N, C-alpha and C positions, 0 to 999 in steps of 0.2 A: 504494500499500500504506499503510495507516494504522497498522500495527503493526510494530514492529522485528523482523526476521526471526530474530535470534539468541535471542529470548526462549524459555526452555525449556518454558514451559507450552503452546507450540504444537506440542510433539513428539507429535502424535497422528495416527492414521489415521482419516479422516472420510469418511462416505458422504453425499453431497448429492443428494437427489431434487428435481427441478425445478431443475437447475443452469442451465437456459436462461431461467429467470424472472428478473425484476428483482432480487429479493433474492438468488436463487441466483447470479447473475453477480457480484454484489458480494462474496459469500462467497468464491468461488473466486479472484477477483481480488485482494482486499485482506487476507484472513487467511492468513497463511503457516503453514498446517499442513504437517506432514511429508509426508503423502500424502493425496490426495484422490481418491475413487472417485466418478464421476458415472454415473447411469443416466437416459437420456432417449430419445425416439423418434427425433429428427433429429439428423444428424451435425453435429459442431461441430469447427472447425479447433483443434487442440490445439498451443499454442505452448510448452508447458512440461512437462517429464517428471514433475513431481509430480502431475499429473492423469492418471488412466486412465478412459477412457470406454467404457460399454457401451451398446449401442443396442437397446432393445426396449420393449415396452409394460409399464409398471409395474403394470398389472393382472394380468400373467402371474405367478401365484403361484410356480410351480415354477422359472422363470428367475430370479425375484428371490431366491428361497430359496437357489439355487445360488451366486449372487454373494455373498450375505450370509454364507454359510458359508465362502467362499473366503478371506476376509480377517478379521484380528483387529481389528475396529473399536473405537475409543474413543467415538465419537460419530456419531449418526445425525441428520441435519438434513433435515426434510421441508418443502420449499417448493412441492412439486407441487400444482397446483390448477387447476380450471377456474373462472374468474372470471366466468362468464356469470351475472349477477345480475338479468337481465331477466325480465319475465312474459310474454314472447312466446309465443303458443299453439303456435308451431311449434318451440319448443325440444325437443331431445332430452333429456328430464328424466332418463332412465336413465343416459346418458353423463355428464351433469353430476354426478348423484349418486355414480356409481361412481368418477369421477376425483377427487372430493373426500374420499370417505369410505373406499372399499374399499382404496385405496393405503395410507392410515394403518392400517387394520385388518390388512392384510398384514404390515406392519412390526411391529406390536404382537405379532401372533400368532407370527411367526417367532422374535421375541426375548423371549417371555413368560417364559422360564426363565433369562434372562441379566440379572441385576440390576447388572452392572458397566457395561454400556453406557448413556450418557446419550442420551436421545431428545428432540429439539427439534422441536416441531410449530408451524407457523404457522397461526393461526386468523384470524377476521375480526370486526370490530365490527359487521357485519351481524347477528350474533347477538343484539344488543341492541336491534334495531329491532322495532317493533310488528308490521309486516306482513312476512309470510314469502315467500321464493322458494325454489326447489329448492336454490339455492346456500346460503341462510342455514339452511335445514333441515339440510343435510348438515354444515354447520359446527357446528350445535348438537349434532348426533349425535356429532361428533368430540370435542366437550367431554366428553360422557358416556363415550365410549370410553376417553379418557385417565384419567378418574376410575376406571373399572372396572378397568383394568390396573394402575393404581397401587395401588388398594385390595387386589385379589385376588392380584396377582403381585409387588407391591412394585417395580414398575419405576421407573426414574429418568427421569421425563417432565417437560419444561418446555413447557406450552402457551401460547404467546405470542400475545396479542391486542393488536395495536398500531393506533394511529389514523394513517390516512393517510400512509403512509411515502412519502418523497419522496427524490430524489437521481439520481445518474448511473445509466445503464443502464436507466431506466424508459422503455420505448418504447410504453406504453399511453397513446395520446393522448386517450382518453376520461377520464383522470383530470385533475383541475383544473390542477395545476401543470404538467405537460407540455403540456396543451392550451393554457394561456395563453402559455407560452414560445414554442410553435410558431407560434401565430397572430400574436403580436407580431413574430416574426422574419419572417413572411411579410407583414407589414404589413396584416393583415386586421383589420377592425373586430370587436370582441367585444361582444355584448350578453348579459348574464347576468341572468335573472330571480331575484329574491330575493338580490341581491348583498350584503345586509346580514347574511346568515346567517354565524355564526361556526363555524369548523372547526378541529379539533385536527390539527396535522401533526407527524410524527416524522422526523427526519433519518436517512438510511440508516446513517451512521457510528455513530450511537447505538445503532441495532439490532445492528450488528456487535460493539460493546462489550458489549452485554447477552449476546451469544452467548458471548463469551470469558469474561466475569466476571459471573455472575448476582448476586454479592453487592454489586458496585459500584453506588452510587446515581448514577443519571444522570437529568438533566432530559429526560425522554422526549419531551414534546410542547410545541407552541406554539399557542396559541389566537388566531385572526385572522379578521376577516371577509373575505369574497371580494373586496369592493370594495377593502379595504386591501391585500390580496395582490396584486390586479391593479395597483395603483398602484406597489407596490414592484418588481414585475417590469418595468414599463414604465420605471421609473427606472433600474433595473440594465441593461436592455438598451440605453437610449438612449446613443448614442455621445458626446453633449455633456455627460453627467453626470460629474461628478468623483468620484463614489462617496463623498462626505463623509457621506452619510446612513447608511452601514453602521456602525451603532453597537451593534446587538444580536447576540447569538449566532445568532438566527434569520436576521437580515439577511445575515451571513457565510455561513451554510449555504445560503441561498437564491442568494446570488452565486456560490458554488462550483457550484451546480446550473446556473445560467444559462450560466456559462462552459463547462461540459461539453456542453450542448445546442447552444451556438453552434458549437463544434468539430465536433460530430456533424452539424449541419445543413450546415456548410461542406463536410465530407467527403462526405456523401450528396447535396449540392446540392438540399436540399429547399426 
């Protein structure tokens, strides 16, 4: 937990959609909200009484409406997403689109006359890219939906578009940092084409601080080449290194991430 649990500003009832996602897991684990309601398809072991789970498809408008009317929410956080960004001809584009756009639309439509609730929606940097996929198209539409409901219904919406979030609980090993850490732990050789390309990375704890305090100025991202990133990870994982080269904030954030994955791999015996 990165925030002190006695802080009064966390005295909120919060709905987290996509609570089983990378960002969602960190929200429910690290931010000590008074009460957290989670809606997801698959069952999760609940180790705390502050979290109440409901299990159903978020595309079910009537079930979602029933739960949202049951509680007096202060904040809605939407992390639910289908991250399939490929152009595979066999993709079910209808499902990808619905899971990225219709869930957000359901929330906005249910709460369109409630101006007290803060709605936080996570979008994607894929919306900035030249070539579209169904995923990026759906996320662009989400931007327009948020603008529409802000303008016409005066809803309090924060649409967050963050670059390459990394940190604990990210089990998508197609993403560059989890993939590099896993391959290095398994002692596998890694060959990356165009490894001089520079990428912006945002640490998960900074994202959580943005959720808590939108006015607080945070150094959100760190620009680094894939080649440099790979060297840093190799150094941090190497048992012979004395970690004297951990000199920047990003170095320390990456070190925290490496430690989490090493514990995870030991537990899972990957």
